[in-house]
N, C-alpha and C positions, 0 to 999 in steps of 0.2 A: 504493500499500501505505500503510495507518495503522502510524505510528508509537508503540509503547507507551510509555506515561508513567510511571513508578514513583510517581510525586508527585500522581497525579490522585486517588486515593483519600483522600489526607488535605486537599488542596485541596476535595474534595466535602463533605467534613465541617464546613469553615468555612460552608459555606452551609446546614447544620443537616442533615446525613445521620447517622445514629442506628443502631449496631450492623451496620453495612454488612459489615463484617470476619466476620460469625457467619453468614453465607450461604453453604451450601455446594449453591448450586442444584439443591434437590430439584424444584422448578418448580411446588409448591404454590400459592404466590401467583398464580401464572398460571391455576393451573387452576381457582383459586377467583374469578377477575375476570370478570365477565360481558360486560366492555368488551374483554376481551384475543381476540385472533384468530391465526391461522396467520402471517399478516403482522405483526402488531403482538403480538407474545408477552411484553407489558411485565405484572407489573413486574421479571421474571425479565432479560430482553432489557437491560434499563435497570442492573441491578445487575452482570452479566456485563461490560458494557462498563465499569463504574466499577471494577471489580476487577480487569480486567486493564490497565488504564491506556489505554483506547483512546479517547482524546482526541477525536479527528477525527471518528470514528465518531459517537460521542456527540451532538458538536454537528450531525448530520446528521437525527437521529432526530427523529420527530414524537411517540414514542411517551408522553414524560414530560406532553405536554399533552392527550393523550388519555385520561388518568386524571382521575376526578372527585373522588380522596382521602376516598372511603367509608372507610376503613380496615380494612376484613374481611381483606384481604391480611396486615396486621400481627397482627391477633385469632387468625388461624389458622396462624399461620408457627411450626412446631416448633422453632426456633432462638431466638426471639424478636429477629429480624435487622430489625426495622420496615421493612418494605419500602415503605411507604406512605411514611414521612419521607425515604427514597430517593428517591422520584418529587419528593416537595416540592420536596427538595433541588434536583434536577436540574431542575427549572423554573426554581430561583433563578439554577441557574448558566447557564444557555440564556439566561435573560433578559439578564444580563451578556456573554454574547459576542453576543448581537446588538447590545448598545448600542456605538457607536464611539466613545462620549466617555469610557469607564470611569467612569463615576458609577455606574452600577448595580452594578457589582463593587466598587465604593469602598462602597455604603450597605450591603451585602448580609455584608461581611464585615469592616465596623469601624463600630460603634456610634458613636463619637464624630463618625465623618465625614458621618455621617446626621443626628445631633443637630445639629452644628454647622452643618451647609448648611440644615437647615429654620431654627434659629435666625439664620442670615445671611439668609436669605430675608426673613423677619418683620420683621428689624431694619430692613433696605433700605426696606420697604414703609412702616414708621412713619417712617422719616426723610424719605421721599419725599412723604407726606402731611402730616409737619408743618412741611414746606418750601413745599408749591405747595396747600394746603388754600384755600378761600375763606373769606369772613367768617363767624365765628361770634356767630349769631343766637340770644339768649337770651331774648326776649319769648314765645319760640315755636318748633317744631321746623321746620326748614328744611335738612332734609340735602342736598338737591340744591345749596342754595346752599354749605355746607360742603363738598361733595365733589360737583362742578359734573357733571351727568350725562354730558355730551360728553367730557370727559377720562377718564371713567372708562371710558365706554364704548371708548374710543380704546385704552384699556389692556389691555381685555378682548379686543378683536381682535387685539391684537400678541401678548398671551399666547398666545391660540388659535393664531394663526399659527404662535407659535416649538411648540407643542404637537403643531401638526399634521407640522412640519417633522421636528422628533425621531420620533415615532411612524414616520412614514411611513420614512425613512431607516434605521430600525432594522427595519422590515417586510421593505425589501427585503433586508437583510442575512440576516432568517430566510428569505425564499424563497430567494437564492443558496444557502444553507447546505443547505438542506433538498430542494429541487427542481431546481437548476442544477450544483451544484457535482462531484456525481458523474458527470455525463457523462447526466443522463438526457433522452431527446427528448419532451417531450409534447406533441402536438399542440394548438396557441393555444386551438381552439374549445373544447376542454373547460374552460378557465378561463372563458371566456364563459358557455358553456351550464348551468355547476354554479354560477355567482358565486351563485345566490339561497340554496345551503345557507350560503354564510357570512354573510347576513342573516338567515336562519331558525334557523341556531346560535346564531349573538349576540344573537338576540332571545329566545330558550327556552329554552337550552342542554338541548334536549330530550334528551341522551343522558344524562343526569343521570337522568331516569325508568327508566331499565335499572337503574342501582345501587339505586335506592330500591324495586324489586320484589324487591332480595336482601336476605338476612339471616336469621341464626338464629331470630329471634323478631320478633313483631308491634313490642315495643318498640324494636327495633333499627332495623326498617323506617319506624317510625314519627318516630323520631329523623331517619332521613337525608331525610324528606319534610320534615320541618319546616326542616333546613338548606337544602334548594332553596327554598321558599316563602319563608324569610327573604331567603336569596341574590337570587332575584327582585325582591322588593318594593325592596331597598338598591340595587340595580342600577336599577329604576325612577325612584327619587326622587334616585339621583345624576344619571342623566342628563337628568330633567326640571328640576332645577335648573340643571344647565350649560346647557341650552339657553334657558334662562328668563333666563341671567346673559348667555349671548353674544350672542344674539338680541333679546331683548325685554326689556331692563335698562331702557331709558326707561318701559316698564308696569310692570315689578317694582319699582326704586327708585323710588317717588315720595312725595311729601309729603302726598299727597290718603288720606285711611281710607276704603278701599271699605267697602260694606255686608258683612256674611259670606256673603250666596249668591253674592257677585261670583265668578269664573273666579280674578281674582287672589290673592284670598283662600284660598280652599278648594284649588288649586295647589299654593300656598305653603305651605299645613299639612299636605297628603298629603306632599310632599317631605320636610318637617321630620320628621313622626311616622316613616314609615319610614326615615330616615336615622339617626333616635335608636335606633329598634327595632334595626336591624343594628350599629351600634356597641356598644349596650349587650349585644344577643346575644352577640356576638365575644367581648368583653371577661368576662362573666360565664363563659362557657364556658372560658375559658381560666382563669380563676381554679378555676374547678370541677373541672378537668379530667374531666368526667364521661362523656364522646363519643371515639373513637378519635382524630377528626381534632384533637381540642383538649389530648392527652395529652402532647406535647411544644410548644414555641414558641421560634420563630426571634424574635430582636427585632423584625423587619417584621410580624410579626403582632401585636405589639402596637402599634407605634408608627401605622399608618395607623387603625385606628380609633379610639386615644387622639385624634389629631386631628381625625377626623370628630364626634366626641363633643364635642371642643372648639368645634369650625366651630357645631354646630347648637346648643350650648346660649348662644354669644355673639349666633347669628341671632337666638333665642327672645328673649332678652333686649333686643337692639336694638330688636325689633318692640314687646315690652310697653315698654320706656322711650317710645317714639314715640308708642304709643297713650295712657299715661301723661300726656303732653305736658311730656316732663323733657328738654328738648335736649341738654343738656352729657353728662349719660348718655348719651342715645341718640348721639352723635358720637364719644365717648370709645370706646363698646362697638364701634360700627363701623368702629374703626381696629384695634383688638385680633380685631375679626371677620376684617378682610383681613389682619391679619399673619399668621394661622394659615389661611385658606383659600389664599392664595398658594402657599407651598410644597406644601401638600397637592396641588395641581392641577399646578404647575410640577416636583416632583420627583417625587410617587409615582405619578403616572400615566404617563409614559413611562419614569420609570426604577425603580421599585418595586413593591409588591405589587401594585397594581391592572393594571399593562399584561397580568397573564393574561386580562384581560377582552378584549383583542383576539389575544393570539397563541394562546388555545385554540380560539375559534371559526375562526381562520385553520388551523390544524394541521387542525382538522375536514375545511374546505374541501380543503385539500391532500391530504388522505388519498383522499376521494373521489375529485377530477379521478385520481390515480394510480390508483385503482382503475378507473377509468373507460378508462383508458388502456391498461391492464393487461390487460384483457378486450378491449378493440380489436384489441391484438397478437397475444393467444391466438386470436382469431378468422380473423385474417388467418393466421396459423401453422397453424391447423386447416383452413382452407380449401386452402391452398398445398399442405399433406400429403395434402389428398384428390386434388385434382389429378394429383400426382406418380404 
């Protein structure tokens, strides 16, 4: 039996919930949501769990991750309870519950903790490079002499290993809370046969299309389609840059200047362009507050795009200085670039804003697995009833 916790509602507000106490459970938000179903009646189910303080049941829910934050529920809420913000806050809270280190909770509830951690990691990067960098060649740009590629690549692999460890361990906790803790017995074969769903939804965010088709007018629907397109472009650029850095650094970080048609150039330019587009779009939207998903902002909604923008700009400057044969400017900009890149990857991916990139497709995958198991159980029970 779940234990009611009267402090849970106020705790959820620390994660960005707005107006949740105004909700009187009319169900309008669930009725208006094209992704809600009888088994997953969000946002109403999530708000109700928060209001009655059912912390354990909330921890086991997939519902918050199945929402794509289109904002229609908040637009049509008769009490102004901002259900879409409760869904967003619930995702932040769940990220903190899955994280066994406690860092996600610290980052989401304390701006000083997050900024301090970013500053600390960035400072450590600068100190390490200061102590261990190679010779400063000033006659020409020799970035791989200043930052030996073997050492940088080893550091990348160590970072990647740490990311895999923290993400995998937190995903296991998500799996335990949502799929195993309540005693569900789902045949293993469904996890295998439906694994393609995880990959498919991670790459396409297909269910966002359902939200984009809904809306009171064409302007609203167009805004949703634009948000989805920019999000996909941003993810593609981020993923591409991560692959280039982790697996192809010796090809990507080079002192050679390739011709413009070379894949190293246009792949890098594509990633840079879409990362810049995504960061500027997110920040501009939050400044203007002209769409529902940007009306309210948690500090984490600002920190990640700012980091992304700084990383992109310093990357552009580093490339420009290298192209213009400015050695010292290239080396110093490289250090600044890494000082912002490291905390963005080490802190934001497993513990911050970008954790939803893997939790959401996992939730869709788990939902489908549950549905397959439920259909099989219903068929078995029906056959047994017919035999009797």
